[in-house]
C-alpha positions in Angstrom: 143.6 97.7 128.8 145.2 94.9 130.8 147.0 92.5 128.3 145.6 89.4 130.1 142.1 90.8 129.9 142.6 91.4 126.2 143.8 87.8 125.6 140.7 86.5 127.4 138.2 88.4 125.3 136.0 86.1 123.1 135.5 86.7 119.4 132.3 88.6 118.5 130.1 87.9 115.5 129.7 91.2 113.7 126.1 92.2 113.5 123.8 95.2 113.8 124.5 95.3 117.6 128.3 95.4 117.2 129.9 98.8 117.8 133.4 100.3 118.2 134.3 103.2 120.5 135.2 106.3 118.5 136.2 109.9 119.2 135.0 112.9 117.2 137.8 115.5 117.3 135.6 118.3 116.0 132.8 117.8 118.4 135.1 116.6 121.2 132.8 113.6 121.9 133.4 109.9 122.5 130.7 107.6 121.3 129.7 104.4 119.6 130.2 103.7 115.9 128.5 100.7 114.2 131.0 98.3 112.8 129.0 98.2 109.6 129.8 101.9 109.0 133.5 101.1 109.2 133.7 98.0 107.1 131.1 99.1 104.5 129.0 96.0 104.9 125.5 97.4 105.6 123.3 95.2 107.8 120.4 93.5 106.2 117.7 91.1 107.4 114.8 89.3 105.9 112.9 86.1 105.3 112.8 83.4 102.6 110.0 81.1 101.6 110.5 77.9 99.8 108.8 77.8 96.4 105.9 75.4 96.2 105.7 75.1 100.0 102.2 75.8 101.1 103.3 76.9 104.6 103.1 80.7 105.1 105.9 80.6 107.6 109.3 81.6 106.3 112.9 81.3 107.5 115.1 84.1 108.6 118.1 85.3 106.5 120.8 87.9 106.9 121.8 89.6 110.2 119.7 88.0 113.0 120.9 90.8 115.3 119.2 93.3 113.1 116.1 91.1 112.9 115.8 91.2 116.7 116.0 95.0 116.8 114.6 96.0 113.3 111.5 97.7 114.7 113.6 99.8 117.0 116.2 100.6 114.3 113.4 101.8 112.0 111.6 103.7 114.8 108.3 101.9 114.3 105.6 103.4 116.5 103.4 106.4 117.1 104.2 109.9 116.0 102.7 113.4 116.0 103.2 114.6 112.4 102.7 118.2 111.3 101.4 119.1 107.8 105.0 120.0 106.8 106.0 116.4 107.7 108.0 117.3 110.8 107.4 114.6 113.4 107.8 113.9 117.1 108.0 110.4 118.5 105.4 109.4 121.0 106.3 107.4 124.1 106.6 103.7 123.3 104.8 103.0 126.6 101.8 105.4 126.2 100.8 107.6 123.3 99.3 110.1 125.6 102.9 111.2 126.2 105.8 112.4 124.0 109.0 110.4 123.9 110.5 113.0 126.2 107.8 112.5 128.8 105.7 115.6 128.0 102.0 115.5 127.4 101.0 114.7 123.8 98.0 116.5 122.3 96.3 114.1 119.9 93.3 116.3 119.3 94.8 118.1 116.3 96.6 121.1 117.7 100.0 119.4 117.6 99.6 117.4 114.4 98.2 114.2 113.2 98.2 111.0 115.3 100.2 108.7 112.9 102.1 105.5 112.9 105.3 105.0 110.9 109.1 105.0 110.9 111.7 107.7 111.2 114.6 106.5 109.0 114.5 105.5 105.3 115.0 101.9 104.3 115.9 99.9 101.2 113.8 96.9 100.3 114.8 93.9 98.1 112.4 91.2 96.8 114.0 88.5 94.6 114.1 84.8 94.0 116.4 81.9 93.1 115.6 78.4 92.0 114.5 77.4 95.5 113.3 80.4 97.5 111.5 83.8 97.3 113.2 86.4 99.5 112.2 89.7 101.1 114.9 91.7 102.8 115.6 95.1 104.2 118.9 97.0 104.5 119.5 100.2 106.5 121.9 103.0 105.7 122.1 102.2 102.0 121.1 99.7 99.3 122.3 96.1 99.1 124.9 96.0 96.4 124.4 93.4 93.7 120.6 93.6 94.1 117.6 95.5 92.8 116.6 97.9 95.5 113.5 99.9 96.3 114.0 103.1 98.2 111.4 103.7 100.8 111.5 107.2 102.5 110.2 108.1 106.0 106.4 107.9 106.1 103.4 107.3 108.2 99.7 106.4 108.3 96.8 106.8 110.7 97.9 105.3 114.0 94.3 104.5 115.0 93.9 102.5 111.8 91.6 105.0 110.1 91.1 108.7 109.8 88.2 111.1 110.3 87.0 114.3 108.6 87.5 117.9 109.7 83.9 118.8 108.6 84.6 122.5 108.9 87.5 122.5 106.5 86.8 119.3 104.5 90.1 117.8 105.5 90.9 114.1 106.1 92.7 114.1 109.5 94.2 111.7 112.0 93.0 113.4 115.1 91.5 111.9 118.2 88.8 114.4 119.0 85.2 114.0 119.9 84.1 117.5 118.9 81.3 117.7 116.3 83.7 119.3 113.8 85.4 115.9 113.6 82.4 113.7 113.3 83.0 110.4 111.6 80.6 108.1 109.7 78.5 110.1 107.2 78.4 113.2 109.5 74.9 112.3 110.9 74.4 114.8 113.8 71.1 113.1 114.8 73.2 110.1 116.2 75.4 112.2 118.5 73.4 111.4 121.7 72.9 107.8 120.9 75.0 104.6 121.1 75.3 104.9 117.4 77.2 108.2 117.7 79.9 108.7 115.1 81.8 111.2 117.3 85.5 110.2 117.5 85.0 107.5 114.9 86.4 107.0 111.4 84.8 108.9 108.5 83.1 106.6 106.0 80.6 106.6 103.0 82.8 108.8 100.8 84.3 107.7 97.5 88.1 107.5 97.1 88.3 110.7 94.9 86.6 112.7 97.8 88.9 111.1 100.4 91.9 111.9 98.2 90.9 115.5 97.7 90.4 115.8 101.5 93.8 114.4 102.2 95.5 116.8 99.8 94.2 119.7 101.8 96.8 119.0 104.5 99.5 119.9 102.1 101.9 118.2 99.7 102.6 114.5 99.9 99.5 113.7 101.9 97.4 110.8 100.6 94.3 108.6 101.3 94.7 104.8 101.2 98.0 105.1 99.3 99.1 101.7 97.9 102.8 101.9 98.8 102.0 102.6 102.4 99.8 99.5 102.5 102.5 97.5 100.7 105.2 98.6 103.1 103.0 97.8 106.2 102.3 94.3 104.9 106.0 93.8 103.9 107.2 94.8 107.4 104.7 92.4 109.0 105.9 89.5 106.8 109.6 90.2 107.6 109.2 90.9 111.3 106.8 88.0 112.0 108.3 85.7 109.3 104.8 84.8 108.3 102.7 85.6 105.2 99.5 85.0 107.3 99.1 88.1 109.4 95.9 86.6 110.7 97.9 83.9 112.4 97.3 83.7 116.2 99.4 86.1 118.3 102.4 84.5 119.9 104.3 86.7 122.5 107.1 84.1 122.7 110.1 84.8 120.5 111.5 81.9 118.5 114.9 80.2 119.0 116.6 83.0 117.2 115.1 85.7 119.3 112.7 86.8 116.5 109.0 87.3 116.4 106.6 84.6 115.2 102.9 84.2 114.6 100.7 87.2 113.6 98.2 89.6 115.2 95.1 87.4 114.9 92.0 87.2 112.8 90.8 90.7 113.5 88.4 92.7 115.5 85.1 91.2 116.9 81.8 92.4 115.5 78.9 93.8 117.5 76.0 91.5 118.1 74.1 93.1 115.1 76.4 95.4 113.1 73.8 95.7 110.4 70.7 96.2 112.4 72.0 98.3 115.3 74.8 100.3 113.5 73.7 100.2 109.9 77.3 99.1 109.2 78.8 102.4 110.4 82.0 102.3 112.6 81.5 101.1 116.2 85.0 101.6 117.7 86.3 105.0 118.7 89.7 106.3 117.6 91.1 106.5 121.1 91.2 102.7 121.7 94.6 101.5 122.6 96.3 104.9 122.9 97.5 104.3 126.5 99.2 101.0 125.3 101.7 102.9 123.2 103.8 100.9 120.6 102.2 97.7 121.7 102.2 94.5 119.6 99.5 92.1 120.3 95.7 92.2 120.8 93.6 94.9 122.4 90.1 94.8 124.0 87.5 97.5 124.4 83.8 97.8 125.3 81.0 99.4 123.3 77.4 100.2 123.9 75.0 98.4 121.6 71.3 99.0 121.8 71.4 99.8 125.5 73.7 96.9 126.5 77.5 96.7 127.1 79.3 94.6 124.5 82.9 93.4 124.9 84.9 93.8 121.7 88.2 91.9 121.5 90.9 90.8 119.1 91.8 94.3 117.9 95.2 93.9 116.3 98.1 96.2 117.2 101.5 96.2 115.4 103.9 98.4 117.3 101.0 100.8 118.0 99.3 100.6 114.6 95.8 99.5 115.6 92.9 97.9 113.8 94.4 98.2 110.4 92.7 95.2 108.7 89.3 93.5 109.0 87.4 96.5 110.2 86.7 98.9 107.3 87.4 98.5 103.6 89.7 101.2 102.1 89.8 101.7 98.3 93.3 102.6 97.1 93.8 106.0 95.5 96.5 104.7 93.2 95.6 101.1 92.1 93.4 100.5 89.1 92.0 97.1 88.0 91.0 96.4 84.4 88.6 93.5 83.8 89.5 91.4 80.8 87.5 89.4 78.3 88.7 86.1 79.8 87.3 87.1 83.3 90.7 88.0 84.7 91.8 91.4 86.0 95.1 93.3 85.4 96.6 95.7 87.9 97.9 99.1 86.9 99.6 101.7 89.1 101.5 105.0 88.8 105.2 104.9 89.8 105.7 108.5 90.8 104.6 109.1 94.4 104.8 112.9 94.3 101.4 114.0 95.4 99.8 114.1 91.9 96.5 112.4 91.4 96.6 109.1 89.5 93.9 108.9 86.8 91.3 106.5 88.0 89.4 106.6 84.7 92.0 105.2 82.3 95.0 102.9 82.3 96.8 105.1 79.7 100.3 106.0 80.9 100.1 103.7 84.0 102.5 100.8 84.8 101.1 97.3 84.3 102.0 95.1 87.3 100.4 91.7 86.6 97.5 89.8 85.2 95.6 87.8 87.9 93.8 84.5 87.8 90.8 83.8 85.6 87.4 83.5 87.3 84.8 80.9 86.3 82.3 83.0 88.2 82.3 85.9 90.6 83.7 85.2 94.0 86.7 84.9 96.3 90.0 83.3 95.1 93.2 82.3 96.8 96.4 82.4 94.7 99.5 80.3 95.3 101.7 83.2 94.4 101.7 87.0 94.5 103.4 89.4 92.1 105.4 91.8 94.3 106.6 94.4 91.9 107.1 98.2 91.9 105.8 98.2 95.6 102.5 96.9 94.4 100.9 93.5 95.1 98.6 91.3 93.0 97.8 87.6 93.0 99.5 85.5 90.4 97.6 83.5 87.8 97.9 80.1 89.6 95.1 79.3 92.0 95.2 76.7 94.8 96.0 78.7 97.9 93.7 79.0 100.9 93.1 81.1 104.0 95.9 79.2 105.8 98.4 78.4 103.0 100.7 80.5 100.8 99.7 84.2 101.1 96.4 83.4 102.9 94.5 86.6 102.1 91.5 86.6 99.7 91.0 88.3 96.3 87.6 89.0 95.0 87.2 88.7 91.2 83.9 89.9 89.8 84.3 87.8 86.7 83.5 90.8 84.6 84.6 90.8 80.9 85.3 94.6 80.6 85.5 97.8 82.6 87.6 99.4 85.3 87.4 98.6 89.0 88.9 100.1 92.1 91.1 98.1 94.5 89.4 97.6 97.9 92.0 96.9 100.7 91.9 95.5 104.3 88.5 93.9 104.5 85.6 94.5 106.9 84.8 93.2 110.3 82.1 90.9 108.8 84.7 89.1 106.6 86.7 86.3 108.1 89.8 84.5 106.8 89.9 86.5 103.5 90.8 89.7 105.3 94.4 90.8 106.0 97.3 92.9 104.8 97.0 91.6 101.2 93.2 91.4 101.0 92.1 92.8 97.7 88.5 93.2 96.3 88.1 94.1 92.7 84.4 94.1 92.5 83.5 97.8 92.9 83.7 100.8 90.6 86.1 103.6 91.8 83.0 105.7 92.5 81.8 103.3 95.2 81.1 104.6 98.7 79.6 102.7 101.7 78.9 102.9 105.4 81.7 100.4 106.1 84.3 101.9 103.7 86.7 104.4 105.2 90.2 105.8 104.8 93.6 105.9 106.4 95.6 109.1 106.1 99.1 108.7 104.7 102.1 111.0 104.2 105.6 110.7 102.8 108.5 112.9 103.9 109.7 113.2 100.3 108.6 112.3 96.8 110.0 109.1 95.3 109.6 106.5 92.6 108.5 102.9 92.9 110.8 101.7 90.2 113.7 99.7 91.5 117.3 100.5 90.9 120.4 98.3 90.7 123.1 98.9 93.2 126.5 98.1 91.6 128.9 96.0 93.5 132.3 97.6 94.3 
């Protein structure tokens, strides 16, 4: 290279987008090598929130270059995932196509229509005297921190799953055949506007959904808590906002990072109760042609003979309608009601495909005790316990739908007994719904017309216990 040209080169700030040119003598190839691979400083990015500050908006920390491309580095978006966990990326522009441009079959012949990521990540949540931090590192753990290892995984890209009625399997297919009828499998509705063809399956308890998910093979789940935790965590870090129901803002901030949220959630029909009996009203094919889109999607439904516009369907890199539509009871969260009218969250740490006991807290990990309830109702906590890839409101109340963590928690004010953990919220709920919505009012045996499931899978078994990465 010309000496004068070398002298005129400006200094670069080393970040996730900084590469060196390298030559592989064995492969005979010239290519790019990330500087972080050479100097051993793995890139990391995250957000921090000032303690005691009611604003749900955080500040960026770490490698801003990585923050700008984090979704791309993770491979967030739509996939076709086979039962053996092999996956093919769908086109970022249109999920009717594969990433290589070929046609994608979402009807079930080529796998499940899923949303997820294709590289493992390491997650850190910690605090100092002033801030609470959530950060992600790629390629390895952050040394000198407690790390959670999160393998490759995915969940229903349409937001929810349906049932293969012939084989009693929970599936993420987009198929309007009667074999994959959603709702409660009511064939009498097929020719009406209330048809449940190509809609999510509902009105099954979590044990039944869990059994149906396992029929796909090992490491398949229904409403698995870590998948919901990771989805919410990624939204907080990428948007820099604990309030995922904040208005969508397509403009990047001064650092080239996302801001805002994906809105309050989907519109309701004119009369969801009377016309649909609270069964699903949006088909699973909505938004497919928009690929890995982030923003709001619109569709049209038929309701009692009339066309009805339905807007505000959230989409997060192609993950659609994943909150404030149908409640999903977690298969591995269990709430114990206490004598003082609080609840305590228990979970299992081994994500290995085994079924967590939903009838006893014996042998489970206690995460946190929540706030005391004077009477049954919705509460908003100032703080959340984020531990072992599980979330639960802290004991101090004083939050709201627009401050701190923003999502609601329903405490039944019971003095004993076990309850399931209802996630996501329904279309009839407003500001209390979101990524951290949690309802502790129902027994684990509950089933309802507006309760469904998202299908999840992990590429490998793992533990939700953190590990300490020793500094060199």
